[in-house]
C-alpha positions in Angstrom: 0.3 0.0 0.2 1.7 3.2 -0.8 2.9 5.3 2.0 1.3 2.6 4.3 -2.3 4.0 3.5 -1.4 7.7 4.8 -1.6 8.8 1.0 -4.9 10.4 1.6 -3.7 12.3 4.5 -0.8 13.4 2.9 -2.5 14.7 -0.1 -5.0 16.7 2.0 -2.0 18.5 3.9 -1.5 19.3 0.4 -4.4 21.4 -0.4 -3.8 22.9 2.9 -0.2 23.8 1.9 -1.5 25.5 -1.5 -4.1 27.4 0.6 -1.6 28.8 3.1 0.8 29.6 0.0 -1.9 31.0 -2.2 -3.4 33.3 0.4 0.0 34.3 1.7 1.4 35.2 -1.7 -1.9 37.7 -2.4 -0.9 39.2 1.5 2.3 39.4 0.4 1.5 41.5 -3.2 -0.3 43.6 -0.8 2.5 44.6 1.0 4.9 44.9 -1.5 3.1 47.3 -3.5 2.5 49.5 -0.2 6.4 48.9 0.6 7.7 50.1 -2.9 5.3 52.8 -2.9 6.0 54.4 0.3 10.2 53.6 -0.9 9.3 56.0 -3.6 7.3 58.1 -2.0 8.1 62.1 -1.2 7.5 61.5 2.3 10.6 61.1 4.4 8.6 59.6 7.3 7.0 56.8 4.6 10.1 56.1 3.1 11.7 55.6 6.6 9.0 53.0 7.5 9.1 51.1 4.3 13.1 50.8 4.8 12.8 49.9 8.3 10.5 47.1 8.0 12.2 46.0 4.8 15.3 46.0 6.8 14.3 43.9 9.8 12.4 41.7 8.3 15.1 40.5 5.9 17.8 40.7 8.5 15.6 38.0 10.7 15.1 34.0 10.2 11.9 33.2 9.6 11.0 30.5 11.9 12.3 33.0 14.7 9.7 35.9 12.7 7.0 33.6 12.7 7.2 32.2 16.6 7.3 36.0 17.5 4.7 37.1 15.3 2.3 34.2 16.4 2.6 34.2 19.8 3.6 37.7 20.8 0.5 38.8 18.7 -1.3 35.9 20.4 -0.6 38.2 23.9 -0.5 41.2 22.6 -4.0 41.0 21.2 -5.2 39.4 24.6 -4.0 42.2 26.7 -5.6 44.9 24.5 -8.3 42.7 24.7 -8.4 42.0 28.2 -8.4 46.1 29.0 -11.7 46.5 26.9 -13.1 43.6 28.2 -13.4 41.3 25.4 -12.6 38.2 26.6 -9.7 35.8 25.5 -9.4 36.0 21.9 -7.6 32.8 19.8 -6.0 33.2 16.9 -6.5 30.2 14.3 -2.9 29.1 13.4 -4.2 29.3 10.0 -4.6 32.9 9.6 -1.4 33.3 11.9 0.2 31.6 9.5 -1.2 32.6 6.0 -0.5 36.7 7.8 3.4 36.2 9.6 4.6 34.1 5.5 2.5 37.2 4.1 4.0 39.6 5.7 8.0 38.5 6.0 7.7 38.1 1.8 6.3 41.8 1.3 9.1 43.0 2.3 10.9 41.1 -0.2 8.4 41.8 -2.8 8.6 45.4 -1.5 12.2 45.8 -3.1 11.2 43.6 -6.6 8.3 45.6 -7.3 10.4 48.8 -6.4 13.1 48.1 -8.6 10.2 47.3 -11.4 8.6 50.4 -11.3 12.1 52.4 -11.4 13.0 49.9 -14.7 9.5 51.7 -16.4 11.0 55.0 -18.0 10.6 58.2 -15.6 9.4 59.8 -18.9 6.1 58.4 -19.7 4.4 58.9 -16.2 5.8 62.6 -16.7 4.0 63.0 -19.9 0.9 61.0 -18.5 1.0 63.8 -15.8 1.3 66.8 -18.1 -1.5 65.7 -19.7 -3.6 65.7 -16.5 -3.8 62.2 -15.2 -3.9 62.2 -12.2 -0.9 59.9 -9.8 -3.3 56.9 -9.2 -4.4 57.1 -13.0 -0.6 56.9 -14.0 0.4 54.0 -11.4 -2.8 52.0 -12.4 -2.5 52.6 -16.3 1.1 53.0 -17.3 3.5 51.7 -14.6 1.5 49.2 -13.2 1.4 47.2 -16.4 4.7 47.8 -17.6 6.2 46.6 -14.4 4.9 43.6 -14.3 7.1 42.3 -17.2 10.6 43.8 -14.8 8.7 42.2 -11.9 8.8 38.7 -12.9 11.7 37.2 -12.4 12.2 38.5 -8.7 8.3 37.4 -8.2 8.8 34.3 -9.2 12.4 33.5 -7.2 9.7 34.6 -4.4 6.8 32.5 -4.9 9.1 29.4 -5.1 10.6 30.8 -1.6 7.1 31.1 -0.6 6.1 27.6 -1.1 8.8 25.8 0.3 8.5 28.6 3.4 4.7 27.1 4.2 6.0 24.2 5.6 7.2 26.8 9.0 3.5 26.4 9.6 3.6 23.1 10.9 5.6 24.1 14.3 2.6 26.2 14.9 -0.2 23.5 15.2 -1.2 23.7 11.7 -1.9 20.4 9.7 -0.1 20.8 6.6 1.8 18.1 4.6 5.0 18.3 7.2 3.0 17.9 10.2 0.8 14.8 9.0 4.0 13.6 7.6 5.4 14.0 11.1 2.6 11.7 12.4 2.9 9.5 10.5 6.1 8.7 10.6 5.8 8.4 13.8 3.6 5.9 13.8 5.2 4.0 11.2 8.3 4.5 12.0 9.1 5.2 9.0 10.4 9.1 8.7 12.5 8.7 5.9 9.6 7.5 3.4 7.7 10.0 4.7 9.6 12.9 4.5 11.0 11.5 1.2 7.4 11.6 -0.5 6.9 15.6 1.4 9.9 16.9 -0.5 9.1 15.1 -3.8 6.0 16.8 -3.8 7.6 20.0 -3.1 10.1 19.5 -5.8 6.8 19.0 -8.2 5.3 21.9 -6.7 8.4 24.4 -7.8 8.7 22.6 -11.3 5.4 23.2 -12.2 5.5 26.8 -10.7 8.6 27.6 -13.1 7.1 26.1 -16.2 3.7 28.1 -15.4 5.7 31.4 -14.8 8.4 30.8 -17.1 5.4 30.6 -20.1 4.5 34.2 -18.5 7.4 36.2 -18.4 7.7 34.9 -22.2 3.9 36.2 -22.8 4.6 39.8 -21.5 8.2 40.0 -23.1 6.3 39.5 -26.6 8.0 42.3 -29.1 10.6 42.8 -26.5 14.2 42.7 -27.9 16.3 40.7 -25.5 20.2 41.8 -25.1 22.5 38.9 -25.5 25.9 39.5 -22.9 
């Protein structure tokens, strides 16, 4: 029997892993765009805030941040709730894991999006502003469509890392592939078998992601002449 009959359980954990990765990516994109916009703003306070965010997050291990935000966040929220008389608030591990991973990788996407925005010729934005377009409209209609092509390589790399980083949620009790593989290996005393299976599943996920993202990059690069070095 495949994986001692634990394959369906592992695949159920795979669904949770994909959900965590996808939702974390969406949150990371939001933080990334906000961070990139703040870094490129004319406000010194916004630039300082974004710089502090990216420096701190990129300088600390993801595991430490996961534990700090999960346990520290629980303590902070419940102290506030106790002061307001709301009672105890239990943050579900799924929400905590998704928010934490999204917050962490938002710092990396901040730099990816900032570089992509800077790669768009500034003259186009200046021309649009001279025609009376607002800053928000210039960003939405001119900058964002062009920055996608420049952001895809860095975005792809962050997505691949994020898929693998989703394994961190197992340490806060989320029932993902790693957690289920650990339970199965403890029961069957065959840890190598289960962790090898999980490793192959992660390899398959990243391989499929590389193929899909490569095609997306090729689609956005149509008509663009590549320079050969």
